[in-house]
C-alpha positions in Angstrom: 173.0 252.6 1.4 173.6 254.4 -1.9 174.9 257.9 -1.5 173.1 259.4 -4.5 169.8 258.0 -3.4 170.3 259.5 0.1 171.2 262.8 -1.5 168.0 262.7 -3.6 165.9 262.0 -0.5 167.4 264.8 1.6 167.1 267.2 -1.3 163.4 266.5 -1.4 163.2 266.9 2.4 164.7 270.4 2.1 162.3 271.4 -0.6 159.2 270.2 1.2 160.0 271.7 4.6 161.9 275.0 4.0 161.1 276.4 7.4 160.6 273.2 9.4 161.8 273.1 13.0 161.8 269.9 15.0 161.0 271.9 18.1 160.0 275.5 18.3 163.0 276.2 20.5 165.6 274.9 18.1 164.5 276.8 15.1 166.3 274.4 12.8 165.3 271.7 10.4 165.5 268.1 11.5 164.9 264.9 9.5 165.0 261.3 10.5 166.7 258.2 9.0 164.3 255.4 9.9 165.4 251.8 9.5 162.9 249.0 10.2 165.1 246.0 9.3 163.8 245.9 5.8 163.9 249.3 4.2 165.6 252.6 5.1 163.6 255.8 4.8 164.1 259.5 5.3 161.2 261.1 7.2 160.8 264.9 7.3 157.9 267.0 8.3 156.9 270.6 8.7 156.2 272.1 12.1 154.2 275.0 10.7 150.7 274.6 12.2 148.0 276.4 10.3 145.7 276.6 13.3 146.0 275.9 17.0 145.0 272.3 17.6 145.2 269.9 20.5 147.2 267.2 18.7 149.7 269.6 17.1 150.1 267.2 14.2 152.2 268.5 11.3 150.4 269.3 8.0 152.9 267.7 5.7 155.1 264.5 6.0 157.7 263.2 3.6 158.6 259.5 3.5 161.4 258.8 1.0 162.7 255.3 0.4 166.6 255.1 0.3 167.1 251.3 -0.1 167.2 248.0 1.8 168.7 247.6 5.2 169.1 245.0 7.9 169.3 247.5 10.8 166.6 248.6 13.2 167.2 252.2 14.3 166.1 255.8 14.0 168.6 258.7 13.7 168.0 262.4 13.8 169.9 264.5 11.3 170.0 268.0 9.9 169.2 267.7 6.2 171.1 270.7 5.0 174.3 270.0 6.8 174.1 266.3 6.0 173.4 267.0 2.3 176.4 269.3 2.1 178.6 266.6 3.8 177.4 263.9 1.4 178.2 265.9 -1.6 181.8 266.1 -0.6 182.2 262.3 -0.4 183.2 260.2 -3.4 182.2 256.7 -2.2 179.0 255.2 -3.7 178.0 253.4 -0.5 177.7 255.2 2.9 176.7 254.0 6.4 175.6 256.2 9.3 177.8 256.0 12.4 175.5 255.3 15.3 178.2 256.0 17.9 178.3 259.7 16.9 174.5 260.2 16.5 172.6 262.1 19.2 170.1 259.8 20.9 166.5 260.8 20.9 165.0 261.5 24.3 161.9 259.7 25.5 159.8 262.9 25.1 160.9 263.3 21.5 160.0 259.7 20.7 156.6 260.1 22.3 156.0 263.3 20.4 157.0 261.7 17.1 154.7 258.7 17.8 151.7 261.0 18.6 152.3 263.6 15.9 153.1 261.3 13.0 150.8 258.5 13.9 147.8 259.6 11.8 150.0 260.4 8.8 151.8 257.0 9.0 148.4 255.2 9.3 147.2 256.9 6.1 150.6 256.1 4.4 150.2 252.4 5.3 146.5 252.1 4.3 146.0 254.3 1.2 146.5 252.9 -2.3 147.3 255.6 -4.8 145.9 255.5 -8.3 147.8 256.7 -11.4 147.1 260.3 -12.5 148.5 262.3 -15.5 151.4 264.2 -14.1 151.8 266.8 -16.9 148.1 267.9 -16.7 148.2 268.3 -12.9 151.4 270.2 -13.2 149.9 272.5 -15.8 146.9 273.2 -13.6 149.0 274.0 -10.5 151.4 276.2 -12.4 148.6 278.3 -14.0 147.0 279.4 -10.7 149.9 279.3 -8.2 150.5 283.1 -8.5 147.2 283.8 -6.8 148.0 281.8 -3.6 148.4 283.7 -0.4 151.9 283.9 1.1 150.6 283.8 4.6 151.0 280.2 5.8 148.8 280.8 8.9 145.8 281.1 6.6 145.3 277.5 5.4 142.3 278.3 3.3 144.1 280.9 1.3 147.7 279.5 1.1 146.6 276.5 -1.0 145.3 275.5 -4.4 141.9 273.8 -4.6 141.6 270.9 -7.1 138.1 269.7 -8.0 136.1 268.0 -10.7 133.9 270.1 -12.9 132.1 268.7 -15.9 134.6 265.9 -16.3 137.5 268.3 -16.2 140.2 269.1 -13.6 139.5 272.6 -12.1 142.2 274.4 -10.1 141.6 277.6 -8.2 143.6 279.8 -5.9 143.0 283.2 -4.2 144.7 285.4 -1.7 141.7 287.7 -1.0 142.8 290.4 -3.5 142.9 288.3 -6.6 141.8 285.0 -7.9 142.8 282.5 -10.6 140.9 279.5 -12.0 141.6 277.1 -14.9 140.0 274.0 -16.3 142.1 271.3 -17.8 140.8 268.5 -20.0 141.5 265.0 -18.6 141.5 261.6 -20.3 139.0 260.5 -17.6 137.1 262.5 -14.9 139.3 263.1 -11.8 138.1 261.3 -8.7 137.8 264.4 -6.5 135.0 265.4 -4.2 132.7 268.4 -4.9 134.4 270.5 -2.2 137.7 269.6 -3.8 141.2 268.7 -2.6 143.2 271.6 -0.9 146.9 271.4 -1.8 149.0 273.4 0.6 151.8 275.8 -0.5 154.6 273.4 0.6 153.1 270.5 -1.4 152.5 272.7 -4.4 156.2 273.8 -4.5 157.2 270.2 -4.0 155.0 268.9 -6.8 155.9 271.6 -9.3 159.6 270.8 -8.8 159.2 267.1 -9.3 156.2 266.5 -11.6 157.4 265.9 -15.2 156.2 267.9 -18.1 156.3 265.0 -20.6 152.9 263.8 -21.8 152.1 260.3 -20.6 154.0 260.5 -17.3 152.2 259.5 -14.2 152.1 260.0 -10.4 150.1 258.4 -7.6 147.3 260.2 -5.7 145.0 258.8 -3.0 142.6 260.7 -0.8 141.5 259.4 2.6 137.7 259.7 3.2 136.8 262.0 6.2 135.5 260.2 9.3 133.7 261.5 12.3 134.9 260.9 15.9 133.7 261.8 19.4 136.1 263.9 21.5 135.7 263.9 25.2 137.0 266.9 27.3 136.8 267.6 31.0 136.4 270.9 32.7 136.4 272.0 36.3 133.1 273.3 37.6 133.1 275.3 40.9 129.8 275.5 43.0 128.9 276.6 46.5 126.9 274.0 48.5 125.4 274.1 52.1 127.6 272.4 54.7 124.4 270.9 56.2 120.8 270.8 55.2 119.2 274.2 55.9 122.5 275.6 57.1 123.6 279.1 56.3 127.3 278.2 55.8 128.4 277.0 52.3 131.5 275.3 51.1 133.3 275.6 47.8 133.0 272.4 45.8 135.0 271.7 42.6 133.9 268.8 40.3 134.9 267.6 36.9 132.3 267.5 34.1 132.7 265.6 30.9 131.7 267.1 27.6 131.4 265.2 24.4 131.5 266.8 20.9 131.6 265.3 17.5 134.6 266.4 15.3 136.2 265.3 12.1 139.0 262.8 12.5 142.3 263.8 10.7 142.2 262.7 7.1 145.0 263.0 4.5 146.0 263.0 0.8 148.9 260.8 -0.4 151.1 261.8 -3.3 153.6 259.2 -4.6 156.3 260.1 -7.2 160.0 259.6 -7.7 160.3 256.9 -5.0 158.9 259.0 -2.2 155.5 259.6 -0.6 154.1 262.9 0.7 151.3 262.7 3.2 149.3 266.0 3.5 146.7 266.6 6.1 143.6 268.2 4.5 141.0 268.3 7.3 140.0 271.7 8.6 140.7 273.5 5.4 137.6 275.1 3.8 138.3 276.8 0.5 136.3 280.0 0.2 133.2 280.1 -2.2 135.1 281.9 -5.0 132.4 281.6 -7.6 130.6 284.5 -5.8 133.6 286.8 -6.7 133.9 286.0 -10.4 131.6 288.5 -12.3 128.9 286.5 -14.2 128.6 289.3 -16.8 130.6 292.4 -17.6 129.1 295.5 -19.2 132.4 296.6 -20.7 134.9 294.3 -22.4 138.2 295.0 -24.2 139.7 292.3 -26.4 143.3 292.6 -27.6 146.5 290.8 -28.3 147.7 289.3 -25.0 151.4 289.6 -25.8 151.1 293.3 -26.7 149.2 294.2 -23.6 151.6 292.2 -21.4 154.6 293.9 -23.0 153.1 297.4 -22.3 152.3 296.6 -18.7 155.7 295.2 -18.1 157.4 298.3 -19.5 155.3 300.7 -17.4 155.8 298.6 -14.3 159.5 299.3 -14.4 158.7 303.0 -13.6 156.5 302.3 -10.6 157.2 301.7 -6.9 153.6 301.0 -5.8 152.5 299.1 -8.9 149.6 301.5 -9.4 148.5 301.5 -13.0 145.7 303.6 -14.6 143.7 302.2 -17.5 141.5 304.4 -19.7 139.6 302.7 -22.6 137.9 304.7 -25.3 136.6 303.2 -28.6 139.3 300.8 -29.8 142.3 301.9 -27.8 143.4 301.3 -24.2 145.7 304.0 -22.7 147.9 302.9 -19.8 149.6 305.5 -17.6 151.6 305.6 -14.4 153.0 308.5 -12.3 156.5 307.3 -11.4 158.3 308.4 -8.3 162.1 308.8 -7.7 163.9 307.3 -4.7 162.9 310.4 -2.6 159.2 310.0 -3.3 159.0 312.9 -5.8 156.5 312.5 -8.6 158.0 312.4 -12.1 156.3 313.1 -15.4 153.5 310.6 -16.4 154.6 307.7 -18.6 152.0 306.5 -21.1 151.4 303.4 -23.2 148.7 302.3 -25.6 147.2 299.0 -26.9 144.8 298.6 -29.8 141.8 296.2 -29.5 138.0 295.8 -29.7 135.9 297.7 -27.2 132.4 296.7 -26.3 130.3 299.0 -24.0 126.8 298.0 -23.0 126.7 300.1 -19.8 124.2 302.6 -21.2 126.4 305.6 -21.6 129.2 306.5 -24.0 132.6 308.0 -23.2 135.9 306.8 -21.9 136.1 304.4 -19.0 139.0 304.5 -16.5 140.0 302.3 -13.6 143.1 301.6 -11.5 144.7 298.2 -11.0 147.8 296.7 -9.5 150.2 296.2 -12.3 151.8 293.1 -10.8 148.4 291.4 -10.4 147.7 292.2 -14.1 151.1 290.8 -15.2 150.5 287.6 -13.3 147.1 287.2 -14.8 148.2 287.8 -18.4 151.0 285.3 -17.9 148.6 282.7 -16.6 146.2 282.8 -19.6 147.6 281.2 -22.7 145.4 282.3 -25.6 146.8 284.6 -28.2 144.0 287.1 -27.5 142.7 288.0 -24.1 139.4 289.6 -22.9 139.5 292.1 -20.0 136.0 292.7 -18.6 134.9 295.7 -16.4 131.7 296.8 -14.7 132.3 299.8 -12.5 135.4 301.5 -11.2 135.1 299.7 -7.8 134.1 296.3 -9.2 136.4 293.3 -9.8 138.3 293.1 -13.1 138.0 289.9 -15.1 140.9 288.7 -17.4 140.1 285.5 -19.3 140.6 283.3 -22.3 138.9 280.1 -23.3 140.1 277.9 -20.3 141.5 280.3 -17.7 140.1 283.3 -15.9 141.6 285.6 -13.4 140.0 288.2 -11.2 141.7 291.1 -9.4 140.3 293.9 -7.3 140.7 297.5 -8.5 142.8 300.1 -6.7 142.7 303.9 -6.5 144.1 305.7 -9.5 
């Protein structure tokens, strides 16, 4: 098989599963070179489980084609070590040495068959449709800063894609801040009302591979959710008389069957650059974020986005806890921080100012002050793209809204 093609496939496997472990005991990544007599493919998957489940199926599976083959085999390999070894070779064609490969045990084969079965079934049956790669990439890039870094929270460590008014809407939140953007599409995206949750690993993978050029395409298919009946058995212990009307009782243990209706695993398939990524999406319910976004703000400050971003960045260099105080009065917003040295001693206050238009309909005049995390504000200002940005306030403890024509971000205030 071609060495460069195999290097490309293993590179994508490393990007997709940065902390994957084939077993919890090994703590190392493991990918597989699967040859079915027609095509050779690299298969890698993440062992990070977002919630405890009976099937322990991985959330994300990579299937990368590396060329034709006449062999029928399956090798286990460490992608990082194999990638480093392949880069030292000079030959264009390489062939795995089966005599030096560690054989897979029966338990490993059974685990792979059970864990990867639903993902492979989706991979075989789903037919991806072409989607505009640059627009999807722009939507993911705009809101990715608001994703949670906690991979154990599936509903927060993802970006939710949905259709809204014929446009592609992307939203992300970590519980402290939120970002949402609408992207115009040539045709309405075929997404459900609840949306498509794209996990953190898949987001990083797509952003590294989706091209920026207009007109480029990638494949996307979503498996429809199905219902299934799951039967479980539990032991029930009772005491029953040994004989009718007898005083003595005996302990009797029986099995009782219990049926409950659950959602069968369903997946999304992404196809680009000669590889497929199958992502399990069942069990992820994105929070109702519309309730967090302020419908109206009683105070708004509109200013040049670049000027405000530059001032916040300058002041953030003097902070350790990213606490920024904002005071708005008339047409000027005063920014201030109380920097600390490495020993925790407070140094003189550092100030900054930005000119803009101030609108106050709260019912009383005077300056308005609020505290905010400077890093959250920087991320929000980098996400919006307009030349001018509007910052909306209600009260000192209410969410802050940063928005332009197509993107809006929300972050919670902090103590000044």
